[in-house]
FIKOLZA-1660 file (N, C-alpha, C; in steps of 0.1 Angstrom, whole numbers, plus 5000, padded with zeros to 4 digits):
% residues 221
   i   px   py   pz ch aa at
   1 5009 4987 5004  A  X  N
   1 5001 5003 5000  A  X CA
   1 5010 5014 5002  A  X  C
   2 5004 5023 4994  A  X  N
   2 5014 5035 4999  A  X CA
   2 5015 5044 5010  A  X  C
   3 5005 5041 5021  A  X  N
   3 5009 5043 5027  A  X CA
   3 5012 5034 5042  A  X  C
   4 5024 5042 5050  A  X  N
   4 5027 5030 5064  A  X CA
   4 5023 5041 5073  A  X  C
   5 5016 5032 5082  A  X  N
   5 5009 5037 5095  A  X CA
   5 5019 5039 5111  A  X  C
   6 5022 5052 5110  A  X  N
   6 5029 5051 5131  A  X CA
   6 5023 5057 5135  A  X  C
   7 5011 5070 5129  A  X  N
   7 5003 5070 5143  A  X CA
   7 4991 5074 5135  A  X  C
   8 4981 5068 5141  A  X  N
   8 4966 5069 5137  A  X CA
   8 4960 5083 5140  A  X  C
   9 4950 5085 5128  A  X  N
   9 4952 5103 5126  A  X CA
   9 4943 5106 5139  A  X  C
  10 4946 5117 5143  A  X  N
  10 4942 5124 5156  A  X CA
  10 4925 5123 5156  A  X  C
  11 4921 5125 5147  A  X  N
  11 4906 5125 5148  A  X CA
  11 4898 5113 5153  A  X  C
  12 4905 5103 5150  A  X  N
  12 4899 5090 5149  A  X CA
  12 4907 5082 5165  A  X  C
  13 4920 5090 5173  A  X  N
  13 4926 5082 5179  A  X CA
  13 4918 5085 5191  A  X  C
  14 4913 5098 5191  A  X  N
  14 4905 5101 5206  A  X CA
  14 4896 5092 5208  A  X  C
  15 4896 5086 5201  A  X  N
  15 4880 5069 5202  A  X CA
  15 4887 5062 5217  A  X  C
  16 4902 5059 5211  A  X  N
  16 4908 5052 5217  A  X CA
  16 4911 5057 5234  A  X  C
  17 4901 5067 5237  A  X  N
  17 4903 5071 5250  A  X CA
  17 4891 5063 5258  A  X  C
  18 4883 5056 5253  A  X  N
  18 4874 5047 5260  A  X CA
  18 4873 5032 5256  A  X  C
  19 4883 5030 5248  A  X  N
  19 4889 5017 5249  A  X CA
  19 4898 5010 5253  A  X  C
  20 4894 4997 5257  A  X  N
  20 4902 4992 5270  A  X CA
  20 4918 4987 5260  A  X  C
  21 4926 4987 5268  A  X  N
  21 4939 4981 5257  A  X CA
  21 4935 4964 5251  A  X  C
  22 4931 4960 5261  A  X  N
  22 4922 4944 5258  A  X CA
  22 4914 4944 5243  A  X  C
  23 4911 4952 5241  A  X  N
  23 4898 4952 5228  A  X CA
  23 4903 4950 5220  A  X  C
  24 4896 4944 5210  A  X  N
  24 4905 4936 5195  A  X CA
  24 4907 4950 5186  A  X  C
  25 4912 4948 5176  A  X  N
  25 4910 4952 5159  A  X CA
  25 4898 4945 5155  A  X  C
  26 4889 4954 5148  A  X  N
  26 4890 4970 5146  A  X CA
  26 4884 4976 5157  A  X  C
  27 4881 4992 5158  A  X  N
  27 4881 4998 5166  A  X CA
  27 4872 5008 5164  A  X  C
  28 4873 5008 5150  A  X  N
  28 4861 5018 5146  A  X CA
  28 4855 5014 5136  A  X  C
  29 4842 5014 5128  A  X  N
  29 4836 5011 5120  A  X CA
  29 4828 5022 5115  A  X  C
  30 4834 5020 5098  A  X  N
  30 4827 5032 5090  A  X CA
  30 4822 5024 5079  A  X  C
  31 4807 5033 5078  A  X  N
  31 4799 5026 5062  A  X CA
  31 4801 5039 5053  A  X  C
  32 4809 5033 5044  A  X  N
  32 4811 5042 5029  A  X CA
  32 4802 5046 5020  A  X  C
  33 4796 5054 5010  A  X  N
  33 4792 5056 5001  A  X CA
  33 4802 5066 4992  A  X  C
  34 4805 5059 4978  A  X  N
  34 4811 5068 4971  A  X CA
  34 4808 5073 4963  A  X  C
  35 4810 5084 4956  A  X  N
  35 4806 5088 4936  A  X CA
  35 4820 5091 4930  A  X  C
  36 4822 5087 4919  A  X  N
  36 4828 5086 4911  A  X CA
  36 4826 5099 4902  A  X  C
  37 4829 5111 4901  A  X  N
  37 4825 5125 4890  A  X CA
  37 4833 5120 4881  A  X  C
  38 4828 5118 4867  A  X  N
  38 4838 5116 4854  A  X CA
  38 4836 5128 4847  A  X  C
  39 4848 5134 4838  A  X  N
  39 4848 5141 4832  A  X CA
  39 4851 5137 4816  A  X  C
  40 4842 5130 4808  A  X  N
  40 4843 5121 4798  A  X CA
  40 4844 5109 4797  A  X  C
  41 4860 5103 4798  A  X  N
  41 4862 5087 4799  A  X CA
  41 4869 5088 4817  A  X  C
  42 4871 5100 4821  A  X  N
  42 4883 5103 4831  A  X CA
  42 4870 5106 4843  A  X  C
  43 4880 5098 4855  A  X  N
  43 4872 5099 4867  A  X CA
  43 4883 5110 4873  A  X  C
  44 4875 5125 4875  A  X  N
  44 4882 5134 4880  A  X CA
  44 4883 5138 4890  A  X  C
  45 4874 5131 4905  A  X  N
  45 4873 5133 4914  A  X CA
  45 4862 5122 4921  A  X  C
  46 4865 5124 4935  A  X  N
  46 4860 5112 4943  A  X CA
  46 4848 5120 4956  A  X  C
  47 4838 5121 4953  A  X  N
  47 4831 5119 4963  A  X CA
  47 4828 5116 4974  A  X  C
  48 4838 5108 4988  A  X  N
  48 4834 5103 5000  A  X CA
  48 4821 5107 5011  A  X  C
  49 4817 5100 5014  A  X  N
  49 4806 5104 5025  A  X CA
  49 4807 5086 5034  A  X  C
  50 4815 5091 5045  A  X  N
  50 4815 5084 5054  A  X CA
  50 4811 5086 5069  A  X  C
  51 4801 5074 5070  A  X  N
  51 4791 5070 5086  A  X CA
  51 4802 5065 5094  A  X  C
  52 4801 5074 5105  A  X  N
  52 4813 5065 5116  A  X CA
  52 4800 5056 5127  A  X  C
  53 4806 5049 5133  A  X  N
  53 4797 5045 5143  A  X CA
  53 4790 5050 5155  A  X  C
  54 4782 5046 5163  A  X  N
  54 4772 5053 5174  A  X CA
  54 4781 5057 5182  A  X  C
  55 4792 5047 5189  A  X  N
  55 4803 5050 5199  A  X CA
  55 4810 5057 5196  A  X  C
  56 4818 5057 5184  A  X  N
  56 4830 5066 5179  A  X CA
  56 4822 5082 5176  A  X  C
  57 4812 5086 5176  A  X  N
  57 4804 5096 5166  A  X CA
  57 4800 5102 5184  A  X  C
  58 4799 5095 5195  A  X  N
  58 4792 5096 5206  A  X CA
  58 4804 5106 5215  A  X  C
  59 4814 5101 5212  A  X  N
  59 4830 5105 5219  A  X CA
  59 4837 5117 5209  A  X  C
  60 4839 5116 5199  A  X  N
  60 4847 5125 5188  A  X CA
  60 4836 5134 5194  A  X  C
  61 4823 5142 5193  A  X  N
  61 4814 5150 5194  A  X CA
  61 4809 5159 5208  A  X  C
  62 4816 5152 5217  A  X  N
  62 4813 5156 5228  A  X CA
  62 4819 5170 5230  A  X  C
  63 4812 5177 5237  A  X  N
  63 4815 5196 5237  A  X CA
  63 4814 5202 5229  A  X  C
  64 4813 5199 5216  A  X  N
  64 4812 5205 5204  A  X CA
  64 4798 5215 5204  A  X  C
  65 4787 5212 5211  A  X  N
  65 4777 5220 5211  A  X CA
  65 4774 5230 5216  A  X  C
  66 4782 5238 5209  A  X  N
  66 4786 5255 5217  A  X CA
  66 4775 5260 5226  A  X  C
  67 4762 5260 5212  A  X  N
  67 4751 5269 5219  A  X CA
  67 4740 5263 5224  A  X  C
  68 4747 5242 5229  A  X  N
  68 4740 5240 5241  A  X CA
  68 4725 5237 5236  A  X  C
  69 4722 5240 5221  A  X  N
  69 4707 5229 5222  A  X CA
  69 4703 5222 5219  A  X  C
  70 4714 5210 5219  A  X  N
  70 4711 5199 5214  A  X CA
  70 4710 5190 5203  A  X  C
  71 4718 5200 5194  A  X  N
  71 4722 5201 5174  A  X CA
  71 4733 5203 5177  A  X  C
  72 4741 5197 5167  A  X  N
  72 4754 5194 5161  A  X CA
  72 4753 5206 5150  A  X  C
  73 4755 5218 5144  A  X  N
  73 4759 5226 5134  A  X CA
  73 4768 5219 5127  A  X  C
  74 4766 5221 5115  A  X  N
  74 4778 5224 5106  A  X CA
  74 4789 5234 5106  A  X  C
  75 4785 5246 5113  A  X  N
  75 4798 5252 5116  A  X CA
  75 4802 5243 5132  A  X  C
  76 4794 5239 5142  A  X  N
  76 4802 5233 5155  A  X CA
  76 4809 5223 5148  A  X  C
  77 4805 5214 5140  A  X  N
  77 4812 5204 5137  A  X CA
  77 4824 5205 5128  A  X  C
  78 4827 5217 5117  A  X  N
  78 4837 5222 5108  A  X CA
  78 4850 5222 5120  A  X  C
  79 4854 5225 5128  A  X  N
  79 4866 5222 5134  A  X CA
  79 4872 5206 5136  A  X  C
  80 4862 5198 5136  A  X  N
  80 4868 5186 5139  A  X CA
  80 4870 5178 5128  A  X  C
  81 4861 5181 5112  A  X  N
  81 4859 5179 5102  A  X CA
  81 4877 5183 5094  A  X  C
  82 4877 5193 5099  A  X  N
  82 4892 5198 5097  A  X CA
  82 4901 5189 5097  A  X  C
  83 4903 5187 5110  A  X  N
  83 4913 5174 5116  A  X CA
  83 4910 5165 5110  A  X  C
  84 4901 5155 5109  A  X  N
  84 4898 5144 5105  A  X CA
  84 4906 5143 5088  A  X  C
  85 4901 5158 5080  A  X  N
  85 4907 5158 5069  A  X CA
  85 4925 5158 5072  A  X  C
  86 4929 5165 5074  A  X  N
  86 4939 5171 5075  A  X CA
  86 4949 5159 5082  A  X  C
  87 4942 5150 5094  A  X  N
  87 4951 5140 5099  A  X CA
  87 4951 5125 5086  A  X  C
  88 4937 5126 5075  A  X  N
  88 4936 5114 5067  A  X CA
  88 4951 5117 5059  A  X  C
  89 4955 5127 5053  A  X  N
  89 4961 5126 5045  A  X CA
  89 4976 5122 5046  A  X  C
  90 4978 5121 5060  A  X  N
  90 4988 5113 5059  A  X CA
  90 4986 5098 5056  A  X  C
  91 4977 5095 5053  A  X  N
  91 4974 5078 5051  A  X CA
  91 4971 5070 5043  A  X  C
  92 4970 5084 5030  A  X  N
  92 4961 5082 5022  A  X CA
  92 4947 5084 5016  A  X  C
  93 4942 5086 5029  A  X  N
  93 4927 5089 5029  A  X CA
  93 4919 5071 5028  A  X  C
  94 4931 5064 5031  A  X  N
  94 4926 5048 5029  A  X CA
  94 4915 5045 5018  A  X  C
  95 4924 5052 5008  A  X  N
  95 4920 5050 4995  A  X CA
  95 4928 5048 4985  A  X  C
  96 4926 5040 4975  A  X  N
  96 4939 5040 4962  A  X CA
  96 4931 5040 4950  A  X  C
  97 4935 5044 4939  A  X  N
  97 4927 5046 4928  A  X CA
  97 4939 5042 4919  A  X  C
  98 4938 5030 4909  A  X  N
  98 4948 5026 4898  A  X CA
  98 4936 5019 4888  A  X  C
  99 4949 5013 4879  A  X  N
  99 4945 5007 4867  A  X CA
  99 4940 4992 4875  A  X  C
 100 4934 4983 4869  A  X  N
 100 4933 4968 4874  A  X CA
 100 4949 4960 4868  A  X  C
 101 4952 4955 4877  A  X  N
 101 4961 4949 4873  A  X CA
 101 4974 4951 4880  A  X  C
 102 4972 4970 4885  A  X  N
 102 4985 4975 4883  A  X CA
 102 4987 4974 4898  A  X  C
 103 5005 4971 4904  A  X  N
 103 5003 4974 4918  A  X CA
 103 5003 4982 4924  A  X  C
 104 4996 4990 4936  A  X  N
 104 4996 5004 4942  A  X CA
 104 5006 5013 4941  A  X  C
 105 5011 5022 4937  A  X  N
 105 5020 5031 4935  A  X CA
 105 5025 5039 4950  A  X  C
 106 5033 5041 4953  A  X  N
 106 5043 5047 4959  A  X CA
 106 5039 5063 4966  A  X  C
 107 5033 5067 4949  A  X  N
 107 5026 5077 4952  A  X CA
 107 5011 5080 4952  A  X  C
 108 5006 5090 4959  A  X  N
 108 4994 5092 4959  A  X CA
 108 4986 5096 4947  A  X  C
 109 4973 5089 4945  A  X  N
 109 4967 5096 4932  A  X CA
 109 4957 5104 4933  A  X  C
 110 4955 5113 4944  A  X  N
 110 4950 5123 4947  A  X CA
 110 4957 5130 4953  A  X  C
 111 4947 5146 4947  A  X  N
 111 4952 5161 4955  A  X CA
 111 4947 5163 4964  A  X  C
 112 4949 5170 4968  A  X  N
 112 4944 5181 4986  A  X CA
 112 4927 5177 4983  A  X  C
 113 4924 5173 4995  A  X  N
 113 4909 5175 4995  A  X CA
 113 4903 5185 4995  A  X  C
 114 4891 5191 4994  A  X  N
 114 4882 5204 4992  A  X CA
 114 4871 5199 4994  A  X  C
 115 4859 5209 4997  A  X  N
 115 4849 5206 5004  A  X CA
 115 4842 5195 5014  A  X  C
 116 4850 5197 5024  A  X  N
 116 4846 5190 5036  A  X CA
 116 4841 5192 5046  A  X  C
 117 4833 5186 5056  A  X  N
 117 4820 5189 5065  A  X CA
 117 4817 5177 5070  A  X  C
 118 4812 5181 5085  A  X  N
 118 4810 5168 5091  A  X CA
 118 4795 5172 5090  A  X  C
 119 4781 5160 5089  A  X  N
 119 4767 5159 5093  A  X CA
 119 4762 5150 5105  A  X  C
 120 4751 5148 5108  A  X  N
 120 4750 5140 5115  A  X CA
 120 4734 5133 5108  A  X  C
 121 4735 5116 5112  A  X  N
 121 4725 5111 5107  A  X CA
 121 4722 5105 5122  A  X  C
 122 4709 5107 5129  A  X  N
 122 4713 5103 5140  A  X CA
 122 4719 5102 5149  A  X  C
 123 4724 5096 5156  A  X  N
 123 4733 5093 5166  A  X CA
 123 4748 5092 5159  A  X  C
 124 4747 5093 5147  A  X  N
 124 4761 5089 5139  A  X CA
 124 4770 5100 5131  A  X  C
 125 4781 5106 5131  A  X  N
 125 4785 5114 5124  A  X CA
 125 4786 5110 5108  A  X  C
 126 4788 5119 5097  A  X  N
 126 4792 5116 5089  A  X CA
 126 4801 5124 5077  A  X  C
 127 4806 5121 5076  A  X  N
 127 4822 5128 5073  A  X CA
 127 4817 5133 5056  A  X  C
 128 4821 5137 5048  A  X  N
 128 4821 5143 5030  A  X CA
 128 4833 5149 5033  A  X  C
 129 4841 5145 5023  A  X  N
 129 4848 5153 5015  A  X CA
 129 4852 5149 5002  A  X  C
 130 4856 5156 4995  A  X  N
 130 4859 5153 4977  A  X CA
 130 4874 5150 4975  A  X  C
 131 4881 5142 4971  A  X  N
 131 4895 5140 4966  A  X CA
 131 4896 5141 4948  A  X  C
 132 4905 5152 4949  A  X  N
 132 4903 5153 4931  A  X CA
 132 4914 5141 4927  A  X  C
 133 4911 5137 4914  A  X  N
 133 4922 5129 4911  A  X CA
 133 4932 5135 4904  A  X  C
 134 4948 5129 4908  A  X  N
 134 4956 5145 4894  A  X CA
 134 4965 5127 4888  A  X  C
 135 4959 5118 4889  A  X  N
 135 4968 5104 4883  A  X CA
 135 4960 5106 4873  A  X  C
 136 4966 5102 4858  A  X  N
 136 4957 5095 4846  A  X CA
 136 4957 5081 4844  A  X  C
 137 4947 5082 4848  A  X  N
 137 4939 5067 4850  A  X CA
 137 4932 5060 4837  A  X  C
 138 4935 5047 4834  A  X  N
 138 4929 5040 4824  A  X CA
 138 4919 5034 4826  A  X  C
 139 4906 5041 4820  A  X  N
 139 4897 5034 4824  A  X CA
 139 4886 5025 4816  A  X  C
 140 4898 5027 4797  A  X  N
 140 4891 5013 4791  A  X CA
 140 4896 5002 4793  A  X  C
 141 4905 4999 4806  A  X  N
 141 4906 4988 4803  A  X CA
 141 4905 4980 4819  A  X  C
 142 4897 4992 4826  A  X  N
 142 4889 4985 4838  A  X CA
 142 4898 4997 4845  A  X  C
 143 4895 5005 4857  A  X  N
 143 4902 5008 4868  A  X CA
 143 4895 5004 4882  A  X  C
 144 4902 5004 4891  A  X  N
 144 4895 5002 4903  A  X CA
 144 4900 5010 4917  A  X  C
 145 4886 5016 4926  A  X  N
 145 4893 5022 4937  A  X CA
 145 4892 5013 4947  A  X  C
 146 4901 5014 4956  A  X  N
 146 4901 5003 4968  A  X CA
 146 4898 5013 4985  A  X  C
 147 4892 5011 4991  A  X  N
 147 4889 5022 5002  A  X CA
 147 4889 5010 5011  A  X  C
 148 4902 5014 5020  A  X  N
 148 4895 5003 5034  A  X CA
 148 4911 5006 5043  A  X  C
 149 4912 4999 5053  A  X  N
 149 4923 5003 5063  A  X CA
 149 4935 4989 5062  A  X  C
 150 4944 4989 5056  A  X  N
 150 4955 4978 5061  A  X CA
 150 4960 4974 5075  A  X  C
 151 4956 4979 5084  A  X  N
 151 4962 4978 5097  A  X CA
 151 4947 4976 5100  A  X  C
 152 4935 4977 5096  A  X  N
 152 4923 4970 5105  A  X CA
 152 4921 4976 5113  A  X  C
 153 4922 4987 5117  A  X  N
 153 4923 4998 5132  A  X CA
 153 4909 5002 5129  A  X  C
 154 4902 5005 5117  A  X  N
 154 4890 5006 5108  A  X CA
 154 4885 5001 5105  A  X  C
 155 4873 4997 5103  A  X  N
 155 4863 4986 5090  A  X CA
 155 4859 4994 5088  A  X  C
 156 4861 4997 5071  A  X  N
 156 4855 5005 5067  A  X CA
 156 4845 4994 5059  A  X  C
 157 4829 4995 5054  A  X  N
 157 4821 4984 5050  A  X CA
 157 4816 4993 5039  A  X  C
 158 4814 4990 5026  A  X  N
 158 4802 4998 5017  A  X CA
 158 4782 4995 5025  A  X  C
 159 4777 5006 5026  A  X  N
 159 4767 5012 5025  A  X CA
 159 4760 4997 5019  A  X  C
 160 4748 4995 5024  A  X  N
 160 4741 4982 5021  A  X CA
 160 4730 4992 5006  A  X  C
 161 4725 5006 5006  A  X  N
 161 4719 5010 4995  A  X CA
 161 4732 5025 4990  A  X  C
 162 4731 5022 4977  A  X  N
 162 4736 5032 4974  A  X CA
 162 4752 5029 4976  A  X  C
 163 4758 5020 4976  A  X  N
 163 4772 5022 4982  A  X CA
 163 4786 5030 4970  A  X  C
 164 4785 5029 4957  A  X  N
 164 4789 5034 4953  A  X CA
 164 4783 5039 4939  A  X  C
 165 4781 5051 4930  A  X  N
 165 4778 5054 4915  A  X CA
 165 4788 5063 4907  A  X  C
 166 4786 5062 4895  A  X  N
 166 4793 5073 4890  A  X CA
 166 4785 5085 4886  A  X  C
 167 4790 5100 4884  A  X  N
 167 4785 5112 4883  A  X CA
 167 4786 5113 4867  A  X  C
 168 4778 5119 4857  A  X  N
 168 4784 5127 4848  A  X CA
 168 4792 5117 4838  A  X  C
 169 4788 5104 4840  A  X  N
 169 4796 5093 4830  A  X CA
 169 4787 5093 4821  A  X  C
 170 4795 5094 4807  A  X  N
 170 4788 5088 4791  A  X CA
 170 4784 5078 4794  A  X  C
 171 4776 5071 4785  A  X  N
 171 4766 5060 4784  A  X CA
 171 4778 5045 4781  A  X  C
 172 4788 5050 4777  A  X  N
 172 4799 5040 4774  A  X CA
 172 4806 5035 4789  A  X  C
 173 4799 5041 4798  A  X  N
 173 4810 5035 4813  A  X CA
 173 4802 5031 4819  A  X  C
 174 4808 5022 4830  A  X  N
 174 4799 5017 4841  A  X CA
 174 4808 5010 4850  A  X  C
 175 4801 5011 4863  A  X  N
 175 4807 5008 4875  A  X CA
 175 4804 4993 4881  A  X  C
 176 4811 4991 4883  A  X  N
 176 4802 4978 4898  A  X CA
 176 4814 4978 4909  A  X  C
 177 4807 4972 4917  A  X  N
 177 4810 4971 4934  A  X CA
 177 4815 4952 4931  A  X  C
 178 4827 4952 4943  A  X  N
 178 4828 4939 4949  A  X CA
 178 4832 4946 4962  A  X  C
 179 4827 4937 4977  A  X  N
 179 4824 4941 4986  A  X CA
 179 4834 4933 4995  A  X  C
 180 4838 4934 5007  A  X  N
 180 4851 4929 5010  A  X CA
 180 4847 4911 5012  A  X  C
 181 4860 4903 5007  A  X  N
 181 4856 4892 5011  A  X CA
 181 4856 4881 5026  A  X  C
 182 4866 4894 5035  A  X  N
 182 4866 4894 5048  A  X CA
 182 4878 4880 5052  A  X  C
 183 4882 4883 5065  A  X  N
 183 4889 4875 5070  A  X CA
 183 4883 4859 5075  A  X  C
 184 4900 4851 5071  A  X  N
 184 4894 4839 5078  A  X CA
 184 4899 4837 5089  A  X  C
 185 4890 4828 5097  A  X  N
 185 4890 4827 5114  A  X CA
 185 4907 4828 5123  A  X  C
 186 4915 4818 5114  A  X  N
 186 4928 4822 5125  A  X CA
 186 4933 4836 5125  A  X  C
 187 4933 4844 5110  A  X  N
 187 4934 4858 5106  A  X CA
 187 4929 4864 5114  A  X  C
 188 4915 4867 5120  A  X  N
 188 4907 4871 5126  A  X CA
 188 4911 4872 5141  A  X  C
 189 4913 4857 5147  A  X  N
 189 4920 4861 5161  A  X CA
 189 4933 4858 5159  A  X  C
 190 4941 4868 5148  A  X  N
 190 4955 4873 5154  A  X CA
 190 4951 4886 5157  A  X  C
 191 4945 4890 5149  A  X  N
 191 4943 4908 5147  A  X CA
 191 4934 4909 5165  A  X  C
 192 4922 4899 5168  A  X  N
 192 4916 4903 5175  A  X CA
 192 4925 4903 5189  A  X  C
 193 4934 4898 5188  A  X  N
 193 4946 4900 5199  A  X CA
 193 4958 4905 5202  A  X  C
 194 4956 4918 5192  A  X  N
 194 4962 4932 5191  A  X CA
 194 4957 4940 5201  A  X  C
 195 4963 4944 5210  A  X  N
 195 4956 4957 5220  A  X CA
 195 4954 4973 5210  A  X  C
 196 4951 4980 5218  A  X  N
 196 4945 4991 5210  A  X CA
 196 4955 4999 5209  A  X  C
 197 4966 5000 5222  A  X  N
 197 4974 5010 5222  A  X CA
 197 4983 5004 5207  A  X  C
 198 4984 4995 5204  A  X  N
 198 4992 4992 5188  A  X CA
 198 4986 4994 5180  A  X  C
 199 4993 5005 5167  A  X  N
 199 4987 5013 5161  A  X CA
 199 4992 5005 5148  A  X  C
 200 5004 4999 5151  A  X  N
 200 5005 4990 5135  A  X CA
 200 5005 4973 5138  A  X  C
 201 5003 4967 5126  A  X  N
 201 5000 4951 5127  A  X CA
 201 5014 4943 5118  A  X  C
 202 5019 4930 5131  A  X  N
 202 5029 4925 5117  A  X CA
 202 5025 4923 5103  A  X  C
 203 5035 4924 5094  A  X  N
 203 5036 4926 5081  A  X CA
 203 5028 4910 5075  A  X  C
 204 5033 4901 5082  A  X  N
 204 5026 4891 5076  A  X CA
 204 5011 4888 5080  A  X  C
 205 5003 4900 5086  A  X  N
 205 4990 4898 5088  A  X CA
 205 4986 4908 5079  A  X  C
 206 4992 4920 5073  A  X  N
 206 4986 4928 5068  A  X CA
 206 4982 4926 5055  A  X  C
 207 4990 4914 5046  A  X  N
 207 4990 4908 5035  A  X CA
 207 4976 4899 5037  A  X  C
 208 4973 4896 5047  A  X  N
 208 4955 4894 5045  A  X CA
 208 4947 4905 5046  A  X  C
 209 4951 4917 5053  A  X  N
 209 4937 4925 5052  A  X CA
 209 4935 4932 5038  A  X  C
 210 4939 4932 5032  A  X  N
 210 4932 4936 5017  A  X CA
 210 4922 4927 5011  A  X  C
 211 4917 4916 5019  A  X  N
 211 4903 4909 5018  A  X CA
 211 4895 4917 5023  A  X  C
 212 4898 4927 5030  A  X  N
 212 4886 4936 5037  A  X CA
 212 4888 4950 5027  A  X  C
 213 4890 4946 5020  A  X  N
 213 4894 4963 5005  A  X CA
 213 4877 4964 4999  A  X  C
 214 4869 4974 5005  A  X  N
 214 4856 4976 4994  A  X CA
 214 4863 4981 4980  A  X  C
 215 4858 4977 4970  A  X  N
 215 4863 4983 4959  A  X CA
 215 4848 4986 4943  A  X  C
 216 4854 4999 4937  A  X  N
 216 4845 4998 4925  A  X CA
 216 4854 4999 4918  A  X  C
 217 4848 4992 4906  A  X  N
 217 4852 4990 4895  A  X CA
 217 4850 4999 4881  A  X  C
 218 4857 5005 4876  A  X  N
 218 4852 5018 4866  A  X CA
 218 4855 5016 4852  A  X  C
 219 4848 5010 4835  A  X  N
 219 4852 5005 4826  A  X CA
 219 4845 5008 4816  A  X  C
 220 4851 5017 4806  A  X  N
 220 4846 5028 4796  A  X CA
 220 4849 5016 4783  A  X  C
 221 4837 5015 4775  A  X  N
 221 4838 5007 4766  A  X CA
 221 4845 5013 4751  A  X  C
% end
């Protein structure tokens, strides 16, 4: 993967404050919806919408209701959104985009994110942000977007409804998704034994966590 994990993003790290060191990987759960915006046959940007689990959402939003009205406005959540996005840049935004069959590049295919904010859905925080695609990815032979955490500190999963779609695509371009294949029992048990304060996992385990990748394949005939 193009990212190497030393410290977990600051905005997510705070969730460990209420996790005991005995709890297993993963520690945070994120439901993913993505829009791949096309310019002709080129994917020019990706709109991510990530819904965090209730426990993380509750902890991360403590003290942010400045007017004490019982609601979290976009303005009240904006500083946390900025911390999230700025922190995620160190880790490739847990995303990669490449031609199918090509190895992950050491260089990120994305530019600086923009148009980012947090909203709420019930008791859950939703992070919205846009990643411009700066790499020239050929969609005529199929391209693939991966969304996952190789260290499995965060468990990303596609939403059941509208997990991913193309926006502004010509008629000859199509998308399909592949959900994570899952981990076998032995690997899952080894990951479960890793304490919350350990940010990295052994390299022999990381080769298996690729099975947790959420994938969108794009092909323009």
